C-alpha positions as CSV (number, residue, x, y, z in Angstrom):
1,M,-0.1,-0.1,0.1
2,S,1.7,3.5,-0.6
3,G,0.0,7.0,-0.1
4,R,1.3,10.4,0.0
5,V,1.7,11.0,3.6
6,V,0.6,8.6,6.4
7,V,-0.7,10.7,9.6
8,V,0.1,8.2,12.9
9,G,-2.7,8.5,15.9
10,G,-6.3,9.3,15.2
11,G,-6.7,12.0,18.3
12,V,-7.9,15.5,17.6
13,I,-4.5,16.4,16.8
14,G,-3.8,13.8,13.9
15,L,-7.2,13.9,12.6
16,S,-6.5,18.1,12.0
17,V,-3.4,17.2,10.6
18,A,-4.9,14.5,8.7
19,Y,-7.7,17.1,7.3
20,H,-5.6,20.1,6.8
21,L,-2.7,17.8,4.4
22,A,-6.3,16.7,2.4
23,E,-7.5,19.4,1.8
24,A,-4.7,21.2,0.5
25,G,-4.7,18.2,-1.9
26,V,-2.3,15.8,-0.3
27,G,-3.6,12.1,-0.4
28,T,-2.9,11.5,3.3
29,V,-3.4,7.8,5.1
30,L,-4.2,7.5,9.0
31,L,-4.1,5.0,10.9
32,E,-5.2,4.9,14.7
33,R,-4.4,1.6,17.2
34,G,-7.1,2.2,18.7
35,T,-10.7,4.0,17.6
36,L,-10.3,7.5,17.0
37,G,-10.4,9.9,20.0
38,S,-9.4,6.9,22.3
39,G,-6.0,8.7,23.8
40,A,-5.9,11.6,25.2
41,S,-8.5,13.1,23.2
42,R,-11.0,11.2,25.7
43,A,-9.5,13.3,28.8
44,T,-10.2,16.3,28.4
45,A,-12.2,19.1,30.3
46,D,-13.8,20.4,26.7
47,V,-12.6,23.5,27.4
48,L,-11.2,25.2,24.5
49,R,-8.8,29.0,25.8
50,A,-6.4,31.1,24.6
51,Y,-4.6,32.0,27.9
52,F,-1.8,29.5,28.9
53,A,0.6,31.6,31.8
54,G,3.5,31.7,31.1
55,D,3.8,30.1,27.2
56,P,3.3,32.6,25.0
57,V,4.0,30.3,22.4
58,S,1.1,27.7,23.7
59,S,-1.3,30.8,23.7
60,A,-0.2,32.0,20.0
61,L,-1.6,28.4,18.7
62,A,-4.2,28.6,20.8
63,V,-5.7,32.3,19.7
64,R,-5.6,31.0,15.9
65,S,-7.8,28.1,17.2
66,L,-10.2,29.6,18.3
67,D,-10.6,31.1,15.4
68,A,-10.7,28.0,13.2
69,Y,-13.1,26.4,16.1
70,R,-15.6,29.7,15.6
71,D,-15.7,28.9,11.9
72,F,-16.0,25.4,12.3
73,A,-19.3,24.8,10.8
74,T,-17.5,26.2,7.1
75,R,-14.2,24.4,7.9
76,P,-14.5,21.3,8.3
77,G,-18.2,21.6,8.3
78,A,-20.0,20.2,11.5
79,R,-21.7,22.3,13.9
80,L,-19.5,22.8,17.2
81,P,-21.1,23.8,20.9
82,M,-19.0,26.9,22.2
83,R,-20.3,28.6,25.0
84,Q,-18.5,31.5,26.5
85,V,-17.7,31.4,30.0
86,G,-13.9,32.6,30.5
87,Y,-10.9,31.5,32.2
88,L,-10.1,32.8,35.6
89,V,-6.5,31.9,37.4
90,L,-6.3,33.0,41.0
91,F,-3.5,34.2,42.7
92,T,-2.4,33.7,46.3
93,D,0.9,34.4,46.2
94,A,2.9,37.9,45.5
95,D,5.0,35.7,43.2
96,Q,2.5,34.6,40.9
97,V,1.4,38.1,40.4
98,A,4.8,39.0,39.5
99,A,4.8,36.6,37.2
100,F,1.7,37.1,35.7
101,E,2.6,41.3,35.0
102,A,5.9,39.9,33.3
103,D,4.0,37.7,31.0
104,L,1.6,40.3,30.2
105,P,3.6,42.0,27.2
106,A,4.1,38.6,25.5
107,Q,0.6,37.2,26.1
108,R,-0.9,40.3,24.7
109,A,1.3,40.4,21.6
110,V,0.2,37.1,20.4
111,G,-3.7,38.4,20.9
112,V,-4.7,37.2,24.5
113,D,-7.6,39.0,26.2
114,V,-6.3,39.3,29.7
115,E,-5.9,41.5,32.4
116,L,-5.3,41.6,36.1
117,I,-8.5,41.7,38.6
118,D,-8.9,42.3,42.1
119,A,-9.6,40.0,44.3
120,R,-13.1,41.3,45.0
121,R,-14.1,40.5,41.1
122,A,-12.6,37.8,41.1
123,R,-14.7,36.7,43.5
124,R,-18.1,38.0,42.0
125,L,-17.3,35.9,38.9
126,N,-17.2,32.7,41.1
127,P,-18.7,33.3,44.1
128,L,-17.7,29.5,45.6
129,I,-14.4,30.8,46.2
130,G,-13.9,31.0,50.4
131,G,-13.6,34.7,51.9
132,D,-11.0,32.8,54.3
133,L,-8.5,32.2,50.8
134,P,-5.8,34.6,51.3
135,L,-6.5,35.6,47.3
136,L,-4.3,38.7,46.4
137,A,-5.5,38.8,42.3
138,A,-6.5,36.7,39.3
139,A,-5.7,36.5,35.9
140,W,-9.0,36.6,33.8
141,S,-9.5,36.1,30.3
142,P,-12.5,36.1,28.6
143,Q,-11.3,34.0,26.0
144,A,-12.5,30.6,27.6
145,Y,-15.5,28.4,26.6
146,V,-17.0,24.8,26.9
147,S,-17.2,22.9,23.7
148,D,-17.6,19.3,23.3
149,T,-14.6,17.2,22.1
150,A,-16.0,14.4,20.8
151,A,-17.8,16.9,18.3
152,I,-14.3,18.6,17.8
153,V,-13.0,14.7,16.6
154,D,-15.9,13.8,14.6
155,G,-16.0,17.0,12.6
156,Y,-12.6,16.9,12.2
157,A,-13.3,13.0,11.3
158,Q,-16.1,13.3,8.8
159,G,-14.2,16.3,7.0
160,A,-11.1,14.5,6.5
161,R,-13.4,11.7,4.8
162,M,-15.3,13.9,2.8
163,A,-11.5,15.5,1.5
164,G,-10.4,12.1,0.7
165,V,-8.2,10.6,4.1
166,R,-8.4,7.0,4.4
167,I,-8.7,5.9,7.8
168,R,-7.8,3.3,9.7
169,T,-8.8,2.5,13.0
170,G,-7.4,-0.5,15.5
171,C,-4.1,-0.5,13.2
172,P,-1.1,0.3,15.5
173,A,2.2,2.0,13.4
174,L,4.5,-0.5,15.2
175,A,7.6,1.3,14.0
176,V,8.7,3.8,11.3
177,H,12.0,3.7,8.4
178,D,12.8,5.4,5.6
179,G,8.9,5.9,4.9
180,R,7.9,2.5,5.4
181,V,5.7,2.4,8.4
182,E,5.1,-1.4,9.9
183,T,1.6,-2.2,11.0
184,P,0.3,-5.3,12.0
185,G,-1.4,-6.2,8.8
186,G,2.2,-5.4,6.3
187,T,3.9,-2.1,5.4
188,I,2.7,1.1,4.6
189,T,5.0,3.8,2.0
190,A,4.8,7.5,1.6
191,D,6.7,10.1,0.9
192,A,6.3,11.6,4.4
193,V,5.5,10.4,7.7
194,V,3.4,12.2,10.5
195,C,4.0,11.4,14.0
196,A,0.6,12.4,16.1
197,A,0.4,9.6,18.3
198,G,0.3,11.0,21.3
199,A,1.6,8.9,24.2
200,W,3.3,6.8,22.0
201,S,5.1,9.2,20.1
202,A,8.3,9.3,21.2
203,P,9.3,5.6,20.7
204,L,7.5,5.4,17.3
205,A,10.1,8.5,16.4
206,R,12.8,7.3,17.6
207,S,12.5,4.0,15.5
208,A,12.2,6.9,12.6
209,G,15.6,8.3,14.2
210,V,14.3,11.3,15.6
211,D,14.6,11.7,19.7
212,L,11.2,13.5,20.8
213,P,12.8,14.7,24.4
214,L,9.2,13.2,26.1
215,P,9.3,11.9,29.8
216,E,6.9,8.4,30.5
217,P,3.4,9.2,29.8
218,V,0.9,9.8,32.1
219,T,-2.6,9.2,33.6
220,Q,-4.7,12.4,33.3
221,E,-7.9,11.8,35.8
222,L,-10.9,14.5,36.0
223,L,-12.9,13.9,39.1
224,V,-17.0,14.5,39.5
225,T,-18.9,15.9,42.0
226,D,-22.6,14.6,42.6
227,P,-25.2,17.0,42.1
228,L,-24.6,20.1,43.5
229,E,-28.0,22.1,44.2
230,A,-28.2,25.8,42.9
231,L,-25.2,26.6,41.4
232,P,-24.3,29.6,39.9
233,E,-22.7,30.9,36.3
234,L,-19.3,29.8,37.0
235,P,-16.1,30.6,34.9
236,I,-13.4,28.1,34.5
237,T,-11.0,28.2,37.3
238,L,-7.5,27.5,38.4
239,D,-5.6,28.2,41.9
240,A,-2.4,28.5,40.7
241,A,-1.4,27.3,44.0
242,S,-2.8,23.8,43.9
243,R,-3.9,23.5,40.0
244,L,-6.9,23.1,41.0
245,L,-9.1,23.2,37.9
246,V,-13.1,23.5,38.3
247,R,-16.0,24.0,35.8
248,L,-19.1,23.9,35.8
249,R,-20.5,20.8,33.5
250,G,-24.4,20.0,34.2
251,D,-25.3,20.6,37.8
252,R,-22.1,19.1,39.0
253,L,-18.1,19.8,39.3
254,L,-15.8,18.7,37.0
255,I,-12.6,19.0,38.7
256,G,-9.2,17.8,37.2
257,M,-5.9,18.5,39.4
258,G,-2.6,17.5,37.9
259,Y,-1.8,13.7,37.0
260,P,-2.4,11.2,39.9
261,D,0.8,9.2,41.1
262,N,0.9,5.3,41.9
263,D,-1.5,5.9,45.0
264,R,-4.8,7.0,43.4
265,A,-6.7,7.0,46.7
266,A,-4.2,9.2,48.2
267,W,-4.3,12.0,45.3
268,R,-8.2,11.7,45.4
269,A,-8.4,13.0,48.6
270,G,-5.6,15.7,48.6
271,V,-7.9,16.7,45.8
272,A,-11.1,17.0,48.1
273,A,-8.7,18.6,50.5
274,Q,-8.0,21.7,47.7
275,L,-11.6,21.8,46.8
276,A,-12.3,22.3,50.4
277,V,-9.4,24.7,51.1
278,T,-10.3,26.7,47.9
279,Y,-14.6,25.9,48.1
280,P,-15.3,25.5,51.4
281,S,-18.7,25.2,50.5
282,L,-18.0,22.0,48.9
283,S,-16.5,20.5,51.8
284,G,-17.5,16.5,51.8
285,V,-18.9,16.3,48.7
286,R,-18.4,13.0,47.3
287,L,-16.3,12.6,44.6
288,H,-15.8,10.1,41.3
289,T,-13.8,9.5,38.5
290,A,-15.0,11.1,35.3
291,V,-12.4,10.4,32.4
292,T,-9.1,9.0,32.5
293,G,-6.7,9.0,29.6
294,A,-3.2,8.5,28.8
295,R,-1.0,11.8,28.0
296,D,2.1,13.0,26.3
297,A,3.5,15.8,28.4
298,S,6.7,17.4,27.1
299,P,9.5,18.8,29.6
300,D,8.5,22.3,29.2
301,R,4.7,22.0,28.6
302,T,4.5,23.6,25.5
303,A,4.1,21.4,21.8
304,F,6.8,19.7,20.1
305,I,6.2,20.2,16.5
306,G,8.5,19.6,13.8
307,H,10.1,18.0,10.8
308,R,13.2,15.8,9.5
309,P,13.1,16.8,5.6
310,G,13.1,14.2,3.2
311,P,12.6,12.1,0.9
312,P,11.2,10.4,2.9
313,A,10.0,13.1,5.2
314,F,9.4,12.9,9.0
315,L,7.3,14.9,10.6
316,Y,6.1,15.5,14.3
317,A,3.2,17.2,16.2
318,A,3.4,16.0,20.1
319,G,3.8,16.7,23.8
320,F,0.7,18.6,23.7
321,S,0.6,18.1,27.8
322,G,-3.1,18.6,27.8
323,H,-3.3,21.6,25.6
324,G,-4.0,19.4,22.6
325,L,-7.6,20.5,22.3
326,C,-6.8,24.1,22.4
327,N,-3.7,23.9,20.3
328,A,-4.7,21.4,17.5
329,P,-6.5,23.6,14.3
330,A,-3.0,25.6,14.1
331,A,-0.8,22.6,14.9
332,G,-2.8,21.1,11.6
333,E,-2.1,24.1,9.7
334,L,1.9,24.0,10.6
335,V,2.4,20.8,9.8
336,R,0.6,20.7,6.9
337,D,3.1,24.1,6.0
338,L,5.8,22.0,7.2
339,Y,5.4,19.2,4.8
340,L,4.2,21.6,1.4
341,G,7.3,24.0,2.0
342,R,4.9,26.8,2.6
343,E,6.1,30.0,5.0
344,P,4.2,29.0,8.3
345,W,1.9,31.1,10.1
346,L,4.1,30.9,13.4
347,D,8.5,30.0,13.8
348,T,8.5,26.3,14.4
349,A,11.9,26.8,15.4
350,T,10.3,27.6,19.3
351,L,8.1,24.3,18.7
352,A,11.1,21.8,17.3
353,V,12.3,19.4,19.6
354,T,16.2,21.5,19.3
355,R,14.8,24.6,21.5
356,E,16.6,25.3,23.8
357,G,15.8,24.1,27.3
358,V,14.2,20.7,26.3
359,G,17.1,18.0,24.5
């Protein structure tokens, strides 16, 4: 079997890459080891936001991606729910405020709408914040939405198929050698291979001679509360110190706080304890697992996007560290442009594996 480009990975990143390549007239085959969206794309909070503190590169990807999501009904042609709720980051330490202020010019330069607000306004935006929490200030960005990851995956998959992408699920890529992708069903040859395999990216890239400095995959777990009465409208809210993230999900709260270690019971107890500190009215509420999934996290939490020129070429889009949903449309555009030799809209040296501090 042969094709111009083989994309490995059927999550939101790989599907975006395949869609953008096929839309540009490139013959594309996509391989997915399981079902579409069954990796990191299965364990998201369904959040689309623009502001990534201390990471203006990820913010630039997210701002461009938000524009694409707003146009999703046109390209790729699927209705996409987007409920604007805003994003609030709570600062309880003066160093957090100073870091925000130092980062602010770079964030605004890439199009992020974000400002520093006082504790009183933050509590108006999220009235669940405890009165005893030593809240100094908060970052507020209205550019944040609750969406539907499954709808994004399905929309890109339908758009990709209509553009001519051949999608093969249940077909893991075992290795890549000189444009040949080894699968359990045989070898697929291509002019280029794109590695967008999420948590399985590092060994696959290594077989192609590219070192993606990704640590061992981590398991993301999101929790959900029992139904709660009379919940107010809330922004997506992150406590900067503990990394406790909450958002409304119907009559419940969806909750994340970093990555569980081997002692999941202890991690869940820690989440419950922090929830009671930040939001005392929720003390004692029962928590349940909402979703889990394997996630690829880069050392500096910024994605790797780049290429080794061919023929055959090898391209990669991995290490999104939970930002993949927010970055997917822009990532697909960058991989397409790298393959076609176009001038990309962003300097991809800031995303390459050779960038400073990650080798």
